[in-house]
N, CA, C and O of each residue as an XYZ file, in Angstrom:
956
protein
N    -195.411     83.901      0.354
C    -194.419     84.299      1.361
C    -193.547     83.110      1.786
O    -192.334     83.242      1.947
N    -194.189     81.947      1.964
C    -193.445     80.752      2.354
C    -192.472     80.356      1.259
O    -191.352     79.926      1.535
N    -192.913     80.507     -0.006
C    -192.051     80.158     -1.141
C    -190.815     81.047     -1.161
O    -189.702     80.577     -1.395
N    -191.026     82.342     -0.912
C    -189.896     83.280     -0.878
C    -188.946     82.929      0.256
O    -187.729     82.929      0.074
N    -189.507     82.628      1.438
C    -188.675     82.279      2.588
C    -187.896     80.998      2.340
O    -186.742     80.874      2.752
N    -188.527     80.048      1.666
C    -187.841     78.796      1.333
C    -186.685     79.059      0.373
O    -185.604     78.491      0.525
N    -186.919     79.922     -0.615
C    -185.869     80.279     -1.563
C    -184.707     80.969     -0.848
O    -183.543     80.675     -1.120
N    -185.027     81.887      0.066
C    -183.987     82.557      0.859
C    -183.234     81.554      1.731
O    -182.029     81.681      1.949
N    -183.963     80.559      2.222
C    -183.330     79.523      3.050
C    -182.300     78.739      2.252
O    -181.238     78.394      2.768
N    -182.613     78.461      0.999
C    -181.663     77.740      0.141
C    -180.410     78.581     -0.110
O    -179.292     78.065     -0.112
N    -180.617     79.884     -0.322
C    -179.466     80.788     -0.498
C    -178.616     80.796      0.762
O    -177.387     80.754      0.696
N    -179.281     80.852      1.905
C    -178.558     80.855      3.181
C    -177.753     79.576      3.370
O    -176.586     79.626      3.758
N    -178.370     78.433      3.096
C    -177.684     77.151      3.289
C    -176.451     77.063      2.395
O    -175.388     76.624      2.833
N    -176.600     77.480      1.148
C    -175.447     77.495      0.241
C    -174.360     78.419      0.790
O    -173.180     78.066      0.781
N    -174.757     79.605      1.269
C    -173.791     80.576      1.795
C    -173.100     80.051      3.042
O    -171.907     80.279      3.242
N    -173.855     79.345      3.884
C    -173.282     78.797      5.111
C    -172.201     77.765      4.799
O    -171.129     77.784      5.405
N    -172.479     76.864      3.853
C    -171.491     75.843      3.524
C    -170.303     76.424      2.753
O    -169.184     75.922      2.852
N    -170.552     77.465      2.002
C    -169.438     78.162      1.358
C    -168.539     78.793      2.413
O    -167.314     78.701      2.331
N    -169.155     79.436      3.404
C    -168.389     80.030      4.501
C    -167.608     78.959      5.262
O    -166.444     79.160      5.610
N    -168.247     77.834      5.515
C    -167.575     76.736      6.209
C    -166.342     76.281      5.437
O    -165.285     76.056      6.026
N    -166.477     76.145      4.123
C    -165.356     75.699      3.293
C    -164.217     76.703      3.314
O    -163.053     76.322      3.437
N    -164.546     77.989      3.195
C    -163.517     79.024      3.174
C    -162.761     79.074      4.503
O    -161.530     79.099      4.523
N    -163.503     79.089      5.609
C    -162.850     79.123      6.920
C    -162.020     77.863      7.152
O    -160.921     77.926      7.704
N    -162.556     76.717      6.723
C    -161.851     75.448      6.926
C    -160.531     75.416      6.177
O    -159.515     74.987      6.724
N    -160.539     75.870      4.924
C    -159.325     75.845      4.112
C    -158.301     76.860      4.612
O    -157.128     76.532      4.789
N    -158.750     78.093      4.839
C    -157.837     79.149      5.258
C    -157.295     78.913      6.671
O    -156.191     79.345      7.002
N    -158.084     78.222      7.498
C    -157.667     78.028      8.889
C    -156.988     76.713      9.175
O    -156.590     76.460     10.312
N    -156.844     75.860      8.163
C    -156.323     74.512      8.403
C    -154.907     74.514      8.968
O    -154.649     73.888      9.996
N    -153.995     75.209      8.310
C    -152.601     75.210      8.769
C    -152.449     75.911     10.120
O    -151.806     75.361     11.014
N    -153.029     77.126     10.302
C    -152.951     77.745     11.634
C    -153.520     76.850     12.733
O    -152.988     76.818     13.843
N    -154.597     76.123     12.431
C    -155.210     75.262     13.436
C    -154.336     74.073     13.789
O    -154.365     73.589     14.920
N    -153.556     73.600     12.819
C    -152.615     72.516     13.106
C    -151.513     72.973     14.048
O    -150.967     72.180     14.814
N    -151.192     74.262     13.982
C    -150.089     74.805     14.777
C    -150.525     75.297     16.147
O    -149.722     75.360     17.077
N    -151.819     75.650     16.268
C    -152.257     76.277     17.517
C    -153.731     75.998     17.785
O    -154.571     76.162     16.901
N    -154.039     75.578     19.000
C    -155.445     75.395     19.378
C    -156.155     76.739     19.495
O    -157.360     76.834     19.260
N    -155.408     77.768     19.856
C    -155.994     79.107     19.906
C    -156.498     79.512     18.523
O    -157.557     80.129     18.406
N    -155.753     79.172     17.486
C    -156.187     79.453     16.124
C    -157.434     78.654     15.774
O    -158.299     79.136     15.043
N    -157.529     77.428     16.296
C    -158.721     76.613     16.056
C    -159.954     77.289     16.627
O    -160.995     77.355     15.974
N    -159.832     77.796     17.857
C    -160.959     78.510     18.467
C    -161.338     79.721     17.626
O    -162.521     80.015     17.452
N    -160.341     80.421     17.105
C    -160.609     81.605     16.290
C    -161.387     81.228     15.037
O    -162.355     81.902     14.685
N    -160.977     80.160     14.361
C    -161.655     79.719     13.142
C    -163.094     79.310     13.447
O    -164.021     79.730     12.755
N    -163.281     78.491     14.481
C    -164.619     77.993     14.825
C    -165.541     79.148     15.224
O    -166.690     79.210     14.789
N    -165.033     80.055     16.051
C    -165.875     81.175     16.524
C    -166.248     82.101     15.366
O    -167.390     82.554     15.281
N    -165.309     82.382     14.487
C    -165.608     83.301     13.392
C    -166.490     82.655     12.330
O    -167.303     83.337     11.704
N    -166.341     81.370     12.123
C    -167.297     80.688     11.236
C    -168.702     80.758     11.838
O    -169.671     81.053     11.138
N    -168.802     80.487     13.139
C    -170.107     80.564     13.800
C    -170.699     81.967     13.681
O    -171.894     82.126     13.435
N    -169.859     82.975     13.857
C    -170.319     84.350     13.711
C    -170.817     84.640     12.313
O    -171.781     85.385     12.137
N    -170.163     84.055     11.306
C    -170.599     84.268      9.920
C    -171.968     83.642      9.683
O    -172.782     84.199      8.946
N    -172.232     82.494     10.299
C    -173.539     81.842     10.144
C    -174.633     82.689     10.783
O    -175.711     82.847     10.211
N    -174.359     83.233     11.964
C    -175.328     84.094     12.633
C    -175.617     85.330     11.784
O    -176.769     85.743     11.651
N    -174.572     85.914     11.213
C    -174.722     87.094     10.358
C    -175.537     86.763      9.103
O    -176.459     87.499      8.752
N    -175.205     85.671      8.437
C    -175.901     85.280      7.222
C    -177.371     84.957      7.490
O    -178.242     85.302      6.691
N    -177.643     84.298      8.607
C    -179.028     83.971      8.957
C    -179.862     85.230      9.141
O    -181.035     85.273      8.771
N    -179.243     86.253      9.718
C    -179.977     87.505      9.959
C    -180.239     88.258      8.665
O    -181.366     88.687      8.416
N    -179.208     88.425      7.836
C    -179.383     89.274      6.653
C    -180.129     88.560      5.511
O    -180.775     89.217      4.695
N    -180.046     87.239      5.450
C    -180.704     86.510      4.360
C    -182.089     86.027      4.763
O    -183.046     86.184      4.005
N    -182.203     85.444      5.941
C    -183.467     84.821      6.347
C    -184.281     85.651      7.341
O    -185.430     85.319      7.630
N    -183.697     86.721      7.860
C    -184.405     87.485      8.886
C    -184.464     86.763     10.212
O    -185.373     86.995     11.010
N    -183.496     85.882     10.459
C    -183.440     85.104     11.695
C    -182.433     85.740     12.648
O    -181.222     85.647     12.446
N    -182.949     86.385     13.682
C    -182.106     87.090     14.635
C    -181.793     86.201     15.833
O    -182.414     85.156     16.028
N    -180.825     86.631     16.625
C    -180.412     85.882     17.811
C    -180.438     86.791     19.030
O    -179.953     87.922     18.988
N    -181.009     86.282     20.115
C    -180.992     86.989     21.398
C    -180.314     86.099     22.437
O    -180.688     84.940     22.616
N    -179.331     86.648     23.107
C    -178.633     85.921     24.167
C    -179.150     86.397     25.514
O    -179.257     87.598     25.759
N    -179.469     85.447     26.386
C    -179.912     85.780     27.737
C    -179.036     85.049     28.755
O    -178.517     83.965     28.490
N    -178.890     85.660     29.905
C    -178.093     85.051     30.961
C    -176.624     85.370     30.822
O    -176.195     85.985     29.846
N    -175.865     84.950     31.798
C    -174.422     85.190     31.822
C    -173.692     84.069     31.100
O    -173.905     82.892     31.392
N    -172.843     84.427     30.170
C    -172.096     83.426     29.409
C    -171.113     82.703     30.336
O    -170.295     83.358     30.982
N    -171.173     81.378     30.414
C    -170.292     80.627     31.307
C    -168.821     80.728     30.904
O    -168.489     80.806     29.721
N    -167.960     80.725     31.902
C    -166.518     80.729     31.680
C    -165.874     79.685     32.590
O    -166.523     79.146     33.486
N    -164.610     79.410     32.354
C    -163.890     78.471     33.203
C    -164.182     77.026     32.841
O    -164.769     76.743     31.796
N    -163.770     76.119     33.710
C    -163.968     74.684     33.484
C    -165.365     74.274     33.915
O    -165.591     73.941     35.078
N    -166.290     74.299     32.988
C    -167.673     73.973     33.310
C    -168.251     73.034     32.259
O    -167.731     72.907     31.151
N    -169.329     72.392     32.640
C    -170.146     71.615     31.715
C    -171.396     72.426     31.413
O    -172.019     72.981     32.318
N    -171.762     72.494     30.132
C    -172.998     73.148     29.731
C    -173.970     72.046     29.329
O    -173.801     71.419     28.283
N    -174.979     71.810     30.149
C    -176.028     70.848     29.801
C    -177.099     71.615     29.045
O    -177.795     72.450     29.622
N    -177.231     71.333     27.758
C    -178.027     72.195     26.882
C    -179.135     71.456     26.146
O    -178.999     70.287     25.786
N    -180.219     72.159     25.937
C    -181.260     71.692     25.024
C    -180.690     71.699     23.610
O    -179.947     72.607     23.237
N    -181.039     70.685     22.828
C    -180.499     70.552     21.469
C    -181.658     70.339     20.509
O    -182.302     69.290     20.529
N    -181.930     71.352     19.655
C    -183.044     71.259     18.720
C    -182.608     71.314     17.258
O    -183.334     70.847     16.381
N    -181.443     71.873     16.988
C    -180.957     71.919     15.604
C    -179.471     72.252     15.597
O    -178.869     72.484     16.645
N    -178.887     72.272     14.399
C    -177.473     72.621     14.250
C    -177.197     74.050     14.719
O    -176.072     74.377     15.098
N    -178.219     74.894     14.694
C    -178.008     76.297     15.028
C    -177.639     76.494     16.497
O    -176.885     77.415     16.809
N    -178.144     75.663     17.411
C    -177.739     75.853     18.807
C    -176.281     75.457     19.013
O    -175.621     75.968     19.918
N    -175.770     74.540     18.172
C    -174.333     74.232     18.193
C    -173.544     75.478     17.792
O    -172.546     75.827     18.423
N    -174.008     76.137     16.736
C    -173.372     77.361     16.251
C    -173.366     78.435     17.333
O    -172.358     79.116     17.524
N    -174.466     78.592     18.034
C    -174.562     79.641     19.057
C    -173.592     79.391     20.206
O    -172.923     80.316     20.667
N    -173.514     78.147     20.671
C    -172.545     77.837     21.733
C    -171.112     78.081     21.237
O    -170.278     78.608     21.974
N    -170.835     77.700     20.003
C    -169.493     77.883     19.449
C    -169.120     79.353     19.348
O    -167.946     79.709     19.443
N    -170.109     80.197     19.157
C    -169.842     81.634     19.023
C    -169.670     82.310     20.395
O    -168.775     83.138     20.568
N    -170.504     81.967     21.345
C    -170.509     82.698     22.619
C    -169.522     82.158     23.656
O    -169.048     82.925     24.494
N    -169.202     80.876     23.624
C    -168.310     80.301     24.629
C    -166.854     80.482     24.214
O    -166.484     80.193     23.076
N    -166.044     80.954     25.132
C    -164.658     81.317     24.810
C    -163.821     80.123     24.384
O    -163.106     80.190     23.383
N    -163.903     79.024     25.138
C    -163.134     77.812     24.821
C    -164.104     76.641     24.722
O    -164.105     75.748     25.570
N    -164.910     76.654     23.699
C    -165.972     75.657     23.573
C    -165.418     74.278     23.242
O    -164.393     74.141     22.575
N    -166.114     73.274     23.720
C    -165.821     71.895     23.384
C    -167.137     71.137     23.396
O    -168.115     71.598     23.984
N    -167.169     69.985     22.758
C    -168.419     69.250     22.640
C    -168.215     67.765     22.874
O    -167.135     67.224     22.636
N    -169.275     67.113     23.346
C    -169.371     65.669     23.242
C    -170.041     65.410     21.902
O    -171.151     65.882     21.660
N    -169.373     64.665     21.032
C    -169.803     64.529     19.632
C    -169.992     63.059     19.257
O    -169.245     62.194     19.713
N    -170.987     62.790     18.432
C    -171.164     61.446     17.901
C    -169.914     61.041     17.132
O    -169.383     61.821     16.342
N    -169.457     59.839     17.361
C    -168.191     59.405     16.785
C    -168.179     59.463     15.259
O    -167.150     59.764     14.654
N    -169.326     59.173     14.638
C    -169.354     59.172     13.176
C    -169.068     60.555     12.591
O    -168.587     60.668     11.464
N    -169.366     61.616     13.367
C    -169.105     62.966     12.872
C    -167.603     63.260     12.787
O    -167.183     64.123     12.016
N    -166.808     62.557     13.565
C    -165.369     62.805     13.530
C    -164.736     62.307     12.232
O    -163.579     62.619     11.948
N    -165.490     61.532     11.441
C    -164.978     61.040     10.160
C    -165.308     62.003      9.021
O    -164.823     61.821      7.904
N    -166.134     63.033      9.288
C    -166.449     64.020      8.266
C    -165.231     64.916      8.075
O    -164.607     65.311      9.060
N    -164.877     65.249      6.833
C    -163.622     65.971      6.564
C    -163.423     67.247      7.373
O    -162.394     67.391      8.033
N    -164.367     68.169      7.344
C    -164.191     69.456      8.028
C    -164.553     69.349      9.498
O    -163.765     69.725     10.365
N    -165.750     68.837      9.781
C    -166.216     68.728     11.167
C    -165.269     67.858     11.983
O    -164.937     68.191     13.121
N    -164.839     66.756     11.407
C    -163.949     65.849     12.122
C    -162.603     66.478     12.429
O    -162.092     66.348     13.541
N    -162.024     67.165     11.439
C    -160.711     67.790     11.637
C    -160.764     68.827     12.750
O    -159.940     68.799     13.665
N    -161.728     69.742     12.681
C    -161.793     70.813     13.682
C    -162.284     70.301     15.032
O    -161.908     70.830     16.078
N    -163.124     69.273     15.005
C    -163.534     68.653     16.264
C    -162.350     68.053     17.006
O    -162.219     68.212     18.219
N    -161.490     67.360     16.265
C    -160.297     66.762     16.882
C    -159.338     67.837     17.384
O    -158.695     67.661     18.419
N    -159.239     68.951     16.654
C    -158.369     70.038     17.093
C    -158.900     70.701     18.361
O    -158.123     71.197     19.178
N    -160.232     70.710     18.526
C    -160.808     71.238     19.770
C    -160.639     70.252     20.917
O    -160.636     70.646     22.084
N    -160.496     68.966     20.586
C    -160.389     67.937     21.616
C    -161.719     67.362     22.021
O    -161.918     67.035     23.191
N    -162.657     67.227     21.066
C    -163.983     66.727     21.394
C    -163.916     65.313     21.954
O    -162.962     64.571     21.720
N    -164.963     64.963     22.703
C    -165.092     63.611     23.231
C    -166.059     62.842     22.333
O    -167.268     63.051     22.426
N    -165.553     61.948     21.456
C    -166.439     61.206     20.550
C    -167.157     60.075     21.279
O    -166.569     59.386     22.113
N    -168.428     59.897     20.953
C    -169.225     58.841     21.570
C    -169.906     58.042     20.476
O    -170.559     58.602     19.596
N    -169.749     56.732     20.538
C    -170.399     55.846     19.580
C    -171.755     55.441     20.105
O    -171.910     55.166     21.295
N    -172.752     55.403     19.212
C    -174.084     54.949     19.612
C    -173.995     53.530     20.149
O    -173.295     52.686     19.590
N    -174.707     53.275     21.234
C    -174.668     51.940     21.808
C    -175.203     51.957     23.225
O    -176.005     52.820     23.583
N    -174.760     51.005     24.033
C    -175.230     50.896     25.401
C    -174.809     52.085     26.241
O    -173.785     52.718     25.983
N    -175.609     52.376     27.243
C    -175.382     53.540     28.089
C    -174.019     53.491     28.759
O    -173.270     54.467     28.722
N    -173.696     52.358     29.372
C    -172.425     52.259     30.087
C    -171.239     52.410     29.162
O    -170.259     53.070     29.507
N    -171.319     51.805     27.988
C    -170.234     51.878     27.013
C    -170.048     53.309     26.520
O    -168.918     53.775     26.374
N    -171.154     54.008     26.264
C    -171.079     55.376     25.758
C    -170.457     56.302     26.799
O    -169.633     57.151     26.462
N    -170.848     56.142     28.058
C    -170.318     56.989     29.118
C    -168.826     56.742     29.296
O    -168.059     57.693     29.449
N    -168.398     55.471     29.280
C    -166.974     55.139     29.426
C    -166.161     55.728     28.286
O    -165.071     56.256     28.502
N    -166.690     55.638     27.078
C    -165.992     56.177     25.908
C    -165.880     57.690     25.998
O    -164.846     58.267     25.661
N    -166.951     58.329     26.456
C    -166.946     59.779     26.595
C    -165.901     60.218     27.617
O    -165.153     61.165     27.373
N    -165.847     59.537     28.756
C    -164.879     59.897     29.787
C    -163.459     59.681     29.302
O    -162.568     60.469     29.621
N    -163.235     58.621     28.532
C    -161.909     58.356     27.994
C    -161.467     59.476     27.072
O    -160.307     59.888     27.098
N    -162.389     59.969     26.256
C    -162.067     61.069     25.356
C    -161.782     62.352     26.093
O    -160.891     63.107     25.704
N    -162.521     62.613     27.148
C    -162.343     63.855     27.895
C    -161.029     63.872     28.664
O    -160.420     64.928     28.834
N    -160.597     62.719     29.122
C    -159.344     62.651     29.861
C    -158.151     63.036     29.004
O    -157.101     63.416     29.523
N    -158.315     62.937     27.681
C    -157.223     63.279     26.763
C    -157.330     64.721     26.274
O    -156.435     65.202     25.578
N    -158.404     65.413     26.626
C    -158.643     66.738     26.073
C    -158.177     67.828     27.024
O    -157.887     67.585     28.196
N    -158.115     69.023     26.487
C    -157.768     70.201     27.275
C    -158.841     70.423     28.337
O    -160.034     70.409     28.032
N    -158.420     70.625     29.577
C    -159.382     70.769     30.667
C    -159.941     72.183     30.798
O    -160.965     72.384     31.451
N    -159.284     73.154     30.191
C    -159.724     74.544     30.317
C    -160.778     74.856     29.255
O    -160.536     75.641     28.339
N    -161.948     74.232     29.391
C    -162.969     74.351     28.368
C    -164.365     74.489     28.967
O    -164.613     74.149     30.124
N    -165.264     75.003     28.129
C    -166.689     74.959     28.438
C    -167.256     73.808     27.599
O    -167.469     73.949     26.395
N    -167.491     72.696     28.243
C    -167.869     71.461     27.563
C    -169.389     71.386     27.401
O    -170.121     71.315     28.388
N    -169.852     71.403     26.163
C    -171.282     71.326     25.873
C    -171.701     69.867     25.727
O    -171.167     69.129     24.900
N    -172.664     69.473     26.546
C    -173.239     68.131     26.480
C    -174.737     68.276     26.240
O    -175.406     69.087     26.880
N    -175.248     67.483     25.313
C    -176.692     67.458     25.063
C    -177.262     66.230     25.773
O    -177.137     65.114     25.270
N    -177.884     66.423     26.933
C    -178.280     65.286     27.772
C    -179.271     64.323     27.121
O    -179.360     63.162     27.522
N    -180.017     64.796     26.117
C    -180.946     63.895     25.435
C    -180.252     63.076     24.346
O    -180.831     62.138     23.798
N    -179.014     63.439     24.044
C    -178.203     62.634     23.135
C    -178.396     62.901     21.665
O    -177.645     62.371     20.846
N    -179.376     63.707     21.297
C    -179.637     63.992     19.892
C    -180.526     65.222     19.793
O    -181.001     65.732     20.807
N    -180.751     65.700     18.570
C    -181.675     66.817     18.374
C    -183.095     66.353     18.658
O    -183.512     65.274     18.235
N    -183.824     67.184     19.378
C    -185.212     66.854     19.728
C    -186.110     68.003     19.280
O    -185.940     69.138     19.725
N    -187.061     67.710     18.406
C    -187.943     68.736     17.870
C    -188.847     69.309     18.948
O    -189.191     68.603     19.895
N    -189.241     70.577     18.828
C    -190.160     71.184     19.796
C    -191.430     70.351     19.950
O    -192.033     69.922     18.966
N    -191.821     70.133     21.200
C    -193.033     69.368     21.477
C    -192.812     67.876     21.637
O    -193.687     67.170     22.137
N    -191.646     67.386     21.216
C    -191.354     65.969     21.344
C    -190.683     65.701     22.687
O    -189.842     66.479     23.137
N    -191.060     64.599     23.321
C    -190.519     64.238     24.637
C    -189.489     63.134     24.475
O    -189.747     62.117     23.830
N    -188.320     63.342     25.066
C    -187.269     62.333     25.052
C    -186.520     62.410     26.376
O    -186.133     63.501     26.795
N    -186.307     61.277     27.046
C    -185.677     61.298     28.370
C    -184.233     61.780     28.339
O    -183.550     61.662     27.322
N    -183.778     62.323     29.460
C    -182.405     62.783     29.618
C    -181.530     61.621     30.082
O    -181.976     60.744     30.822
N    -180.271     61.633     29.629
C    -179.329     60.569     29.968
C    -178.378     61.036     31.071
O    -178.424     62.192     31.492
N    -177.526     60.139     31.527
C    -176.707     60.401     32.721
C    -175.356     61.030     32.407
O    -174.597     61.337     33.326
N    -175.036     61.228     31.126
C    -173.690     61.667     30.752
C    -173.231     62.928     31.448
O    -172.114     62.968     31.966
N    -174.065     63.969     31.477
C    -173.677     65.227     32.110
C    -173.404     65.031     33.593
O    -172.454     65.599     34.132
N    -174.228     64.236     34.250
C    -174.045     63.975     35.683
C    -172.727     63.272     35.946
O    -172.002     63.632     36.874
N    -172.411     62.268     35.133
C    -171.185     61.494     35.330
C    -169.951     62.368     35.125
O    -169.006     62.300     35.910
N    -169.955     63.187     34.078
C    -168.805     64.059     33.819
C    -168.601     65.039     34.964
O    -167.480     65.226     35.437
N    -169.683     65.663     35.408
C    -169.571     66.643     36.499
C    -169.047     65.994     37.771
O    -168.219     66.576     38.471
N    -169.524     64.797     38.071
C    -169.117     64.113     39.293
C    -167.667     63.641     39.225
O    -166.907     63.837     40.173
N    -167.285     63.031     38.127
C    -165.943     62.453     38.026
C    -164.861     63.496     37.789
O    -163.720     63.324     38.218
N    -165.225     64.589     37.099
C    -164.236     65.615     36.793
C    -164.379     66.834     37.689
O    -163.666     67.824     37.525
N    -165.302     66.757     38.633
C    -165.518     67.840     39.599
C    -165.754     69.183     38.900
O    -165.135     70.192     39.237
N    -166.649     69.170     37.932
C    -166.980     70.388     37.192
C    -168.362     70.908     37.587
O    -169.266     70.136     37.908
N    -168.499     72.209     37.556
C    -169.805     72.828     37.742
C    -170.640     72.598     36.488
O    -170.091     72.452     35.396
N    -171.951     72.565     36.637
C    -172.845     72.338     35.497
C    -173.784     73.529     35.340
O    -174.559     73.847     36.242
N    -173.705     74.178     34.189
C    -174.571     75.295     33.848
C    -175.612     74.810     32.847
O    -175.273     74.119     31.886
N    -176.856     75.159     33.062
C    -177.930     74.715     32.179
C    -178.170     75.739     31.077
O    -177.933     76.932     31.262
N    -178.643     75.262     29.928
C    -178.926     76.153     28.800
C    -180.213     75.723     28.111
O    -180.442     74.538     27.867
N    -181.045     76.708     27.803
C    -182.323     76.457     27.132
C    -182.369     77.224     25.815
O    -181.636     78.196     25.632
N    -183.227     76.789     24.905
C    -183.354     77.479     23.624
C    -184.703     77.188     22.988
O    -185.386     76.233     23.357
N    -185.079     78.031     22.021
C    -186.277     77.809     21.219
C    -185.923     77.658     19.744
O    -186.786     77.807     18.879
N    -184.662     77.363     19.456
C    -184.130     77.405     18.090
C    -184.881     76.499     17.122
O    -184.965     76.803     15.932
N    -185.427     75.391     17.616
C    -186.118     74.450     16.747
C    -187.375     74.996     16.107
O    -187.865     74.435     15.126
N    -187.905     76.081     16.646
C    -189.093     76.686     16.059
C    -188.777     77.421     14.761
O    -189.660     77.625     13.927
N    -187.524     77.817     14.590
C    -187.130     78.621     13.433
C    -186.180     77.884     12.495
O    -186.098     78.191     11.306
N    -185.468     76.912     13.047
C    -184.530     76.100     12.251
C    -184.911     74.648     12.524
O    -184.247     73.965     13.304
N    -185.984     74.175     11.878
C    -186.534     72.856     12.221
C    -185.594     71.709     11.879
O    -184.793     71.797     10.949
N    -185.707     70.652     12.636
C    -184.968     69.429     12.361
C    -185.481     68.808     11.066
O    -186.691     68.744     10.848
N    -184.581     68.355     10.212
C    -184.921     67.695      8.942
C    -185.755     68.592      8.025
O    -186.689     68.123      7.376
N    -185.419     69.866      7.975
C    -186.122     70.786      7.082
C    -185.137     71.804      6.520
O    -184.190     72.200      7.199
N    -185.364     72.229      5.271
C    -184.525     73.251      4.659
C    -185.020     74.660      4.964
O    -184.308     75.633      4.716
N    -186.222     74.778      5.494
C    -186.802     76.092      5.747
C    -186.199     76.739      6.992
O    -186.137     76.119      8.054
N    -185.758     77.978      6.855
C    -185.280     78.776      7.985
C    -186.249     79.950      8.140
O    -186.328     80.814      7.266
N    -186.976     79.979      9.240
C    -188.057     80.945      9.416
C    -187.549     82.279      9.969
O    -186.508     82.339     10.622
N    -188.294     83.330      9.698
C    -187.999     84.645     10.273
C    -188.398     84.640     11.743
O    -189.339     83.951     12.137
N    -187.676     85.413     12.551
C    -188.010     85.497     13.963
C    -186.767     85.710     14.796
O    -185.709     86.075     14.283
N    -186.908     85.477     16.093
C    -185.790     85.665     17.015
C    -185.534     84.393     17.806
O    -186.354     83.965     18.618
N    -184.389     83.809     17.550
C    -183.932     82.647     18.316
C    -183.368     83.134     19.649
O    -182.645     84.130     19.697
N    -183.696     82.440     20.711
C    -183.156     82.782     22.030
C    -182.299     81.629     22.543
O    -182.727     80.475     22.547
N    -181.097     81.955     22.972
C    -180.254     81.028     23.733
C    -180.129     81.615     25.121
O    -179.661     82.742     25.286
N    -180.548     80.853     26.123
C    -180.525     81.357     27.496
C    -179.670     80.451     28.380
O    -179.949     79.263     28.538
N    -178.623     81.046     28.949
C    -177.832     80.335     29.944
C    -178.496     80.522     31.299
O    -178.679     81.645     31.769
N    -178.851     79.412     31.914
C    -179.596     79.424     33.168
C    -178.631     79.340     34.350
O    -177.432     79.582     34.210
N    -179.166     79.002     35.489
C    -178.329     78.904     36.679
C    -177.519     77.616     36.729
O    -177.571     76.783     35.824
N    -176.782     77.487     37.799
C    -175.915     76.330     38.022
C    -176.675     75.241     38.766
O    -177.413     75.524     39.710
N    -176.497     74.007     38.342
C    -177.130     72.881     39.035
C    -176.436     72.631     40.370
O    -175.220     72.795     40.465
N    -177.180     72.237     41.401
C    -176.556     71.918     42.695
C    -175.513     70.815     42.534
O    -175.707     69.881     41.756
N    -174.417     70.924     43.264
C    -173.324     69.948     43.108
C    -173.389     68.810     44.119
O    -172.480     67.983     44.181
N    -174.459     68.762     44.911
C    -174.551     67.737     45.951
C    -175.642     66.714     45.668
O    -176.064     65.999     46.577
N    -176.105     66.633     44.424
C    -177.177     65.710     44.083
C    -176.619     64.364     43.622
O    -175.569     64.296     42.983
N    -177.337     63.305     43.956
C    -177.002     61.994     43.417
C    -177.383     61.941     41.938
O    -178.131     62.793     41.457
N    -176.874     60.951     41.227
C    -177.019     60.917     39.771
C    -178.468     61.044     39.309
O    -178.769     61.880     38.458
N    -179.364     60.234     39.852
C    -180.762     60.269     39.408
C    -181.407     61.616     39.709
O    -182.164     62.142     38.894
N    -181.107     62.169     40.872
C    -181.675     63.464     41.245
C    -181.105     64.567     40.365
O    -181.807     65.511     40.004
N    -179.818     64.440     40.021
C    -179.175     65.422     39.144
C    -179.831     65.423     37.769
O    -180.166     66.478     37.231
N    -180.012     64.226     37.204
C    -180.639     64.115     35.886
C    -182.050     64.678     35.920
O    -182.461     65.388     35.002
N    -182.795     64.365     36.976
C    -184.157     64.877     37.106
C    -184.157     66.403     37.210
O    -185.017     67.071     36.637
N    -183.195     66.943     37.938
C    -183.117     68.396     38.122
C    -182.850     69.108     36.805
O    -183.545     70.065     36.462
N    -181.848     68.648     36.066
C    -181.528     69.347     34.823
C    -182.645     69.173     33.788
O    -182.916     70.085     33.006
N    -183.288     68.009     33.786
C    -184.381     67.793     32.840
C    -185.548     68.732     33.134
O    -186.080     69.367     32.224
N    -185.938     68.820     34.376
C    -187.074     69.669     34.731
C    -186.797     71.127     34.420
O    -187.663     71.826     33.893
N    -185.596     71.593     34.741
C    -185.284     73.007     34.565
C    -185.032     73.392     33.112
O    -185.489     74.444     32.664
N    -184.313     72.554     32.373
C    -184.053     72.855     30.960
C    -185.340     72.786     30.157
O    -185.598     73.646     29.315
N    -186.151     71.763     30.414
C    -187.408     71.619     29.675
C    -188.362     72.765     29.975
O    -188.993     73.301     29.064
N    -188.474     73.144     31.240
C    -189.378     74.247     31.593
C    -188.936     75.545     30.929
O    -189.754     76.261     30.351
N    -187.631     75.849     31.012
C    -187.123     77.092     30.435
C    -187.278     77.100     28.919
O    -187.641     78.124     28.339
N    -187.007     75.971     28.276
C    -187.149     75.893     26.822
C    -188.607     76.015     26.402
O    -188.921     76.693     25.423
N    -189.497     75.361     27.142
C    -190.928     75.472     26.845
C    -191.421     76.895     27.034
O    -192.265     77.366     26.271
N    -190.904     77.583     28.042
C    -191.282     78.986     28.260
C    -190.827     79.862     27.093
O    -191.559     80.751     26.656
N    -189.613     79.608     26.589
C    -189.108     80.380     25.453
C    -189.948     80.135     24.207
O    -190.221     81.061     23.443
N    -190.353     78.892     24.005
C    -191.180     78.574     22.838
C    -192.567     79.187     22.952
O    -193.117     79.678     21.966
N    -193.136     79.157     24.163
C    -194.450     79.762     24.372
C    -194.379     81.278     24.170
O    -195.298     81.876     23.611
N    -193.296     81.887     24.622
C    -193.078     83.323     24.440
C    -193.001     83.675     22.961
O    -193.537     84.695     22.528
N    -192.331     82.824     22.190
C    -192.194     83.070     20.747
C    -193.548     82.978     20.045
O    -193.823     83.746     19.124
N    -194.382     82.053     20.471
C    -195.701     81.888     19.857
C    -196.565     83.126     20.075
O    -197.349     83.506     19.205
N    -196.415     83.757     21.251
C    -197.243     84.910     21.601
C    -196.820     86.184     20.859
O    -197.588     87.143     20.786
N    -195.589     86.192     20.305
C    -195.111     87.404     19.622
C    -195.794     87.571     18.274
O    -195.518     88.533     17.557
């Protein structure tokens, strides 16, 4: 059974990158002319990945909570590329804080720049935050900005501290912060080609209080995102 699922996973991965190439090529000129077209290309590519994952790998998606709108920050758990896809599909005007090296990739970099992503280079905390803010000041403000507070993908069960980036953006840009949890890493593991059958959950949680100091804010989002994500993973194990 595992061998069959692995084989299906390879078919899915090939299909996903084929879809990415087709959308990227067909949408390149419209995206150069219009940011609205860029959103259309990104959202429909994301939708194709969700569709392919379901029909090829048996990997379904369940959305919980109210989808955020307006000028907000989404502080989200990050376990694999699939949670990026889910945010890109469900958020109307999605944007991301992205590692700077990804902006040099032909497709990801082009569409990331068209969305107005905030690139961040690995390095010292203060330098990364300053670079992120500089990028955001040049971007469209009417967005749902996804920030991964841990700074990278974190496998289920692994502990990694939360950083201050989401707090700084919310404070300096006067944005509300919506939390998001997921169990996606259980089915789309980090550094693995296997895509498991099951139901991935993306849950948009409540809004973080806007009157917290930086350390208290970071502690609040860490406690709530981690608890909600752990609950989703425990729920999946019991099914």
